[in-house]
Each structure stands twice: as C-alpha cells, then as structure tokens.
MARKOLKOL-868821 format. One record per residue (C-alpha): z, x, y. Coordinates in pm, whole numbers, plus 50000, padded with zeros to 5 digits. Each point is the difference from the previous one (the first is absolute). Layout:
<recs>
REC     Z     X     Y
REC     Z     X     Y
...
</recs>
This chain:
<recs>
REC     Z     X     Y
REC 80075 16437 11070
REC 49779 49692 49961
REC 49767 50147 50262
REC 49962 50315 49789
REC 49933 49789 49690
REC 49726 49822 50196
REC 49851 50335 50109
REC 49999 50127 49640
REC 49855 49667 49886
REC 49721 50022 50258
REC 49905 50350 49881
REC 50020 49889 49635
REC 49786 49694 50072
REC 49741 50208 50185
REC 49978 50237 49701
REC 49970 49698 49766
REC 49739 49815 50205
REC 49767 50290 50079
REC 49845 49997 49650
REC 50091 49637 49918
REC 49658 49842 50053
REC 49799 50293 49868
REC 50192 50048 49677
REC 49787 49767 49789
REC 49685 50170 50132
REC 50157 50343 49950
REC 50099 49945 49638
REC 49669 49821 49925
REC 49826 50340 50035
REC 50173 50113 49681
REC 49939 49683 49796
REC 49698 49865 49814
REC 50019 49633 50112
REC 50158 49787 50275
REC 50195 49805 49737
REC 50196 50319 49916
REC 50146 50014 50351
REC 50234 49714 49923
REC 50108 50166 49675
REC 50102 50322 50181
REC 50199 49806 50259
REC 50170 49804 49721
REC 50097 50318 49815
REC 50145 50133 50325
REC 50194 49676 50043
REC 50143 50026 49647
REC 50129 50351 50079
REC 50141 49861 50325
REC 50187 49718 49827
REC 50151 50240 49746
REC 50111 50230 50283
REC 50155 49714 50197
REC 50186 49886 49687
REC 50195 50329 50001
REC 50034 50012 50379
REC 50352 49846 50026
REC 50137 50250 49746
REC 49847 50290 50189
REC 50146 49877 50328
REC 50347 49963 49850
REC 49987 50353 49858
REC 49834 50195 50281
REC 50026 49778 50310
REC 49720 49872 50219
REC 49977 50308 50225
REC 49931 50252 49725
REC 49779 49760 49805
REC 49790 49932 50309
REC 49941 50369 50069
REC 49899 50072 49639
REC 49756 49708 49984
REC 49850 50083 50341
REC 49961 50365 49898
REC 49815 49897 49685
REC 49773 49774 50205
REC 49907 50286 50236
REC 49909 50223 49704
REC 49798 49719 49839
REC 49801 49929 50316
REC 49918 50368 50050
REC 49892 50017 49636
REC 49764 49705 50054
REC 49845 50203 50281
REC 49968 50314 49786
REC 49873 49865 49665
REC 49677 49825 49902
REC 50027 49991 49619
REC 49979 49625 49910
REC 50290 49981 49753
REC 50225 50208 50226
REC 49917 49789 50305
REC 50060 49675 49812
REC 50338 50126 49878
REC 50102 50113 50351
REC 49880 49669 50144
REC 50223 49807 49758
REC 50301 50217 50090
REC 49928 49948 50371
REC 49997 49621 49954
REC 50341 50009 49830
REC 50156 50232 50259
REC 49902 49791 50303
REC 50181 49701 49850
REC 50313 50201 49926
REC 50010 50139 50354
REC 49979 49645 50135
REC 50303 49911 49788
REC 50190 50299 50142
REC 49926 49893 50358
REC 50075 49638 49910
REC 50345 50109 49883
REC 50068 50177 50331
REC 49896 49691 50198
REC 50211 49759 49794
REC 50306 50219 50058
REC 49959 49948 50376
REC 49949 49621 50017
REC 50222 49693 49971
REC 49928 49641 49900
REC 50012 49863 50356
REC 49717 50230 50112
REC 49817 50060 49671
REC 49688 49814 50108
REC 49977 50192 50327
REC 50077 50337 49838
REC 49752 49943 49719
REC 49741 49874 50248
REC 50036 50315 50209
REC 49987 50220 49689
REC 49685 49830 49871
REC 49842 50010 50347
REC 50056 50377 50018
REC 49839 50041 49658
REC 49710 49776 50092
REC 49923 50168 50333
REC 49932 50317 49802
REC 49807 49806 49735
REC 49776 49853 50271
REC 49940 50327 50185
REC 49958 50236 49704
REC 49678 49851 49854
REC 49837 50038 50342
REC 50088 50370 49999
REC 49877 50029 49641
REC 49669 49843 50106
REC 49960 50264 50271
REC 50068 50278 49746
REC 49742 49887 49746
REC 49643 50117 50046
REC 49850 50010 49651
REC 50269 49880 49758
REC 50199 50320 50067
REC 50323 49835 49889
REC 50192 50329 49980
REC 50051 49994 50378
REC 50187 49671 49973
REC 50229 50121 49722
REC 50074 50320 50194
REC 50098 49796 50306
REC 50219 49781 49777
REC 50178 50313 49873
REC 50070 50108 50359
REC 50159 49665 50091
REC 50204 50003 49679
REC 50128 50346 50092
REC 50111 49872 50341
REC 50179 49711 49833
REC 50172 50243 49762
REC 50126 50204 50297
REC 50144 49693 50178
REC 50197 49899 49690
REC 50109 50357 49916
REC 50136 50064 50349
REC 50166 49669 50082
REC 50132 49845 49678
REC 50207 50282 49849
REC 50320 49804 50052
REC 49873 49663 49881
REC 50272 49819 49803
REC 49864 49811 49699
REC 50149 49659 49912
REC 50136 49946 49650
REC 49672 49916 49830
REC 50018 49727 49738
REC 49818 50092 49679
REC 50055 49719 49749
REC 49798 49969 49682
REC 49643 49888 50059
REC 50057 49676 49806
REC 50292 49921 50231
REC 49775 50049 50302
REC 49749 49759 49844
REC 50279 49745 49944
REC 50112 50033 50363
REC 49645 49938 50123
REC 49936 49706 49768
REC 50332 49832 50086
REC 49905 49979 50367
REC 49701 49775 50073
REC 49973 50143 50350
REC 50006 50359 49875
REC 49739 49963 49728
REC 49783 49789 50231
REC 49991 50261 50276
REC 49935 50276 49743
REC 49707 49803 49858
REC 49863 49952 50352
REC 50035 50375 50054
REC 49800 50051 49679
REC 49722 49769 50123
REC 49983 50173 50338
REC 49974 50339 49828
REC 49731 49856 49770
REC 49806 49891 50310
REC 50031 50346 50154
REC 49896 50172 49674
REC 49666 49818 49992
REC 49940 50028 50372
REC 50073 50372 50025
REC 49804 50096 49688
REC 49699 49769 50016
REC 49936 49914 50366
REC 49883 50348 50113
REC 49772 50033 49695
REC 49857 49650 50051
REC 49935 50047 50370
REC 49850 50347 49951
REC 49794 49966 49682
REC 49917 49629 49988
REC 49990 49891 50366
REC 49870 50334 50130
REC 50252 50075 50274
REC 50059 50376 50053
REC 50339 50128 49888
REC 50063 50141 50349
REC 49968 49647 50149
REC 50224 49854 49730
REC 50274 50253 50067
REC 49976 50033 50376
REC 49926 49637 50101
REC 50041 49735 49727
REC 50326 50117 49840
REC 50190 50079 50326
REC 49904 49661 50148
REC 50096 49819 49679
REC 50343 50163 49998
REC 50096 49905 50356
REC 50211 49697 49890
REC 50238 50233 49815
REC 50070 50175 50331
REC 50034 49701 50231
REC 50152 49726 49785
REC 50256 50141 49757
REC 50281 50094 50239
REC 49960 49669 50187
REC 49996 49795 49678
REC 50304 50188 49870
REC 50195 49904 50312
REC 49885 49637 49971
REC 50119 49995 49638
REC 50342 50133 50112
REC 50050 49756 50287
REC 49785 49687 49962
REC 49787 49893 49705
REC 50110 50194 49695
REC 49741 50136 49757
REC 49865 49707 49795
REC 49765 49844 50254
REC 49852 50331 50115
REC 49944 50140 49650
REC 49834 49674 49883
REC 49763 49991 50296
REC 49924 50369 49952
REC 49903 49960 49635
REC 49779 49697 50076
REC 49815 50193 50270
REC 49963 50301 49770
REC 49858 49790 49719
REC 49748 49800 50203
REC 49881 50297 50207
REC 49962 50222 49692
REC 49796 49739 49812
REC 49777 49973 50307
REC 49906 50369 49977
REC 49782 49926 49697
REC 49759 49799 50218
REC 49953 50252 50279
REC 49650 50146 49975
REC 49995 50175 50338
REC 49988 50379 50027
REC 50162 49986 50344
REC 50301 50226 50048
REC 50150 49749 50247
REC 49969 49707 49757
REC 50172 50189 49720
REC 50271 50135 50231
REC 50087 49648 50119
REC 49986 49853 49649
REC 50234 50262 49859
REC 50222 49967 50309
REC 50061 49634 49913
REC 50104 50086 49643
REC 50246 50256 50137
REC 50155 49756 50246
REC 50115 49806 49696
REC 50100 50314 49811
REC 50207 50135 50291
REC 50196 49674 50019
REC 50064 50010 49625
REC 50100 50368 49997
REC 50251 49970 50285
REC 50164 49689 49851
REC 50027 50144 49648
REC 50161 50318 50131
REC 50240 49806 50222
REC 50098 49748 49732
REC 50048 50249 49717
REC 50217 50240 50198
REC 50220 49714 50117
REC 50071 49935 49632
REC 50079 50359 49892
REC 50200 50293 50136
REC 49921 50376 50008
REC 50219 50060 49695
REC 49794 49757 49790
REC 49731 50259 49943
REC 49932 49849 49657
REC 49871 49679 50164
REC 49808 50193 50265
REC 49839 50214 49730
REC 49921 49691 49792
REC 49821 49841 50293
REC 49797 50316 50060
REC 49923 50015 49627
REC 49839 49660 50039
REC 49779 50153 50268
REC 49908 50270 49750
REC 49939 49728 49743
REC 49756 49834 50240
REC 49812 50327 50029
REC 49977 50012 49619
REC 49886 49641 49951
REC 49787 49979 50316
REC 49749 50281 49938
REC 49975 49922 49626
REC 49931 49635 50072
REC 49760 50102 50276
REC 49806 50218 49755
REC 49990 49712 49751
REC 49885 49747 50260
REC 49725 50235 50122
REC 49856 50014 49649
REC 49936 49623 50016
REC 49923 49910 50362
REC 49820 50131 50307
REC 50208 50242 50208
REC 50023 49768 50302
REC 50170 49724 49800
REC 50290 50235 49935
REC 50137 49878 50335
REC 49974 49632 49903
REC 50189 50076 49679
REC 50268 50184 50197
REC 50043 49702 50234
REC 50058 49768 49704
REC 50262 50238 49859
REC 50177 50016 50339
REC 50031 49619 50001
REC 50243 50019 49706
REC 50258 50116 50257
REC 50040 49660 50162
REC 50240 49832 49750
REC 50232 50302 50021
REC 49976 50030 50378
REC 50092 49633 50045
REC 50302 49999 49770
REC 50218 50296 50097
REC 50294 49936 50232
REC 49964 50108 50361
REC 50256 50239 50147
REC 50011 49788 50317
</recs>
C-alpha cells in the first residue's frame, strides 16, 4: 500500500511542480506591478490556512479516501479552467483556488503515508516519501521548460491536469477499502496549548515555518529575478538551473532520514542545514554573473542545506505525533500556509525599499533565526 501511496505522490508532485516555477511569471501577466505578485500569493495562502483549519473535521466526517477524491477532482477542473480562461479576475480567482487545493491534496497524501509508518522507521519512510516527491519536483520543471516557447503557459497547466487525473485514478482504484484512524479533533485552543507545552514540538513547527518561508521567497522571486533582472531565458531557468538546484532533494533526503533513525538524530543535521542555507542564500546577492552554470551551482548549495532541514523536520515531527493526531498535523501545515502569507507580503514590502538582489541577503538573515531553536530541541537518538 505504501508503494501505491508513493506512486500517487509522485504523480501529484509532478502535477504540482510542472507550473511551480512559472506561476509567478504566469500570474504577473494579469497584474499591474511586480509587488502585487506577493499579495496574490498571500491571499491564496490565507484561503489555504482557512481550509486546513477545517481539514480535521472534514476527515472525521467523510474519511480521507472520499475527501481526497473530491479535492483532486476540484483541482482537475480548476487546472482545465486556467487553460480555458484569460479574463484577469477569473484567472486570479482560479489561481488562488489552485494554490489552496494543492496544499489540501498534500495533506491527504500525508495522512495516507503516516498511516503506514511507525516510529522506528519514520525517518526512513519520510525520507523515501520526500525523495519520491522531490524526484518529480526536479524533473517537472525541465519538462515545463521544453513546453514553453513564448510564454504559452497554458500547455504547462494542461499537462498538470493530466498528471492530476492519473493521480486521481490511482487513489480511486486502490484505496476504496482504506480504514481511517479515529481522528482527534480537539478545540483549536487545546491544540495550541499542546504545541506550546512541548518545547520540542513548537520548536520543530517554527523551523517548519522558516523552511516554508524560505521556499516561498525562492519559488516566487528567483525565476523573476533571474529572467527579468539577470537576463537568463526562462527556458534555461526551468530546464537547467532549477533541475540542477533540486538534485539534493533527490539524493540526500532518504539517506539523511536513515542516519537520523540509526546514528545521529536530527539536531546536528538540521542545525548544519540551516547554517548552510543562510550563508549560501546571503551570498546570492553578490553574484553578478549571467552564467547559467554559476547560478545553478549557487542555488544547488542553498538546496543542499534545505534538503537536510526538510528531511530532519519531517522525521522529527512524525516521530512525535501519530496518524490519529490530525489536529497537530494540520496545525503544522497551517504554519506552512502562514509562511506563504507572511513571506510574499514581507517580500513585497522589502522590494519597495531595497534593490531586488538584496532580497536574498534579507532572506539569509531571516533564516539565521532558526539556530537557537535548532540547537535546543531534544534529539530522538
């Protein structure tokens, strides 16, 4: 069953990653200024957080199988609508819905994975799961780059709809008899109390927030910066720079997850990962080269750190919670949504005061706030 979850996750991730690095450029066509891009992503994140808030109640009432099929069906319709319509307000509305749906589908798949893992192998299972996701995330932008000729983004969204349909079919055929755990749905204030009582739990959730904040800036602003300010063609960004930069997520996460299970624990790896992320990201502000190779290597280094952080956070968190504690899982994913609210809004604000390239230096400074938290939570080893 875990193999089928991984197959569905791969198809989902491919659908998610195909338009991932063109979305800011896509939505920019329908906006008056670059600063508005962050606002649209923040609105989408607000809708996402609200949706995730109700997610545990929906799961308890309808079960994960039926919920997954409904959300995936809505995503297919939304993607096809993005292909069909070109009216600015309609496209912006559909884009916001799409952003919310992709996060909900991830939660559905996350729930399936957690039901098929145990504490002794959580790091390995999570590492494999994240590796499967990241293989698709690394390959898909390359395919998207081959599709694009003259900003014809509709091709990418159509391909995403096809992969989402395949994912829908895998779940529909193979998970009819999935047995849901007894989902815990305490009051939201009780969930907050549970998180605040545990230093380890609120530390790892804050680190998850910071990682998501990092991704929000990188995904939204890096393609625009490289294309419009450095002058690198979008096809080179998608087919060379992004796939190379994402290689660490393929090669390191499963290995690091196993190391966390058997040898080191998570603290040392997550601390080193955040330090590398911060320093490498700050360094991007001083790169003046227009070389595709230089930018691919520079972004690769930032992602080495990010892959270490991501694998350790996933491993650590899921050793602390069980599949029935969907309230805590949803809360953690809400923090990711929160990062995608705060990140783009802060990015828009920062861009109104400083040169675009110093956005990366600012991001590196923000990432450094992770270190006190990373050093103080208790290892599982």
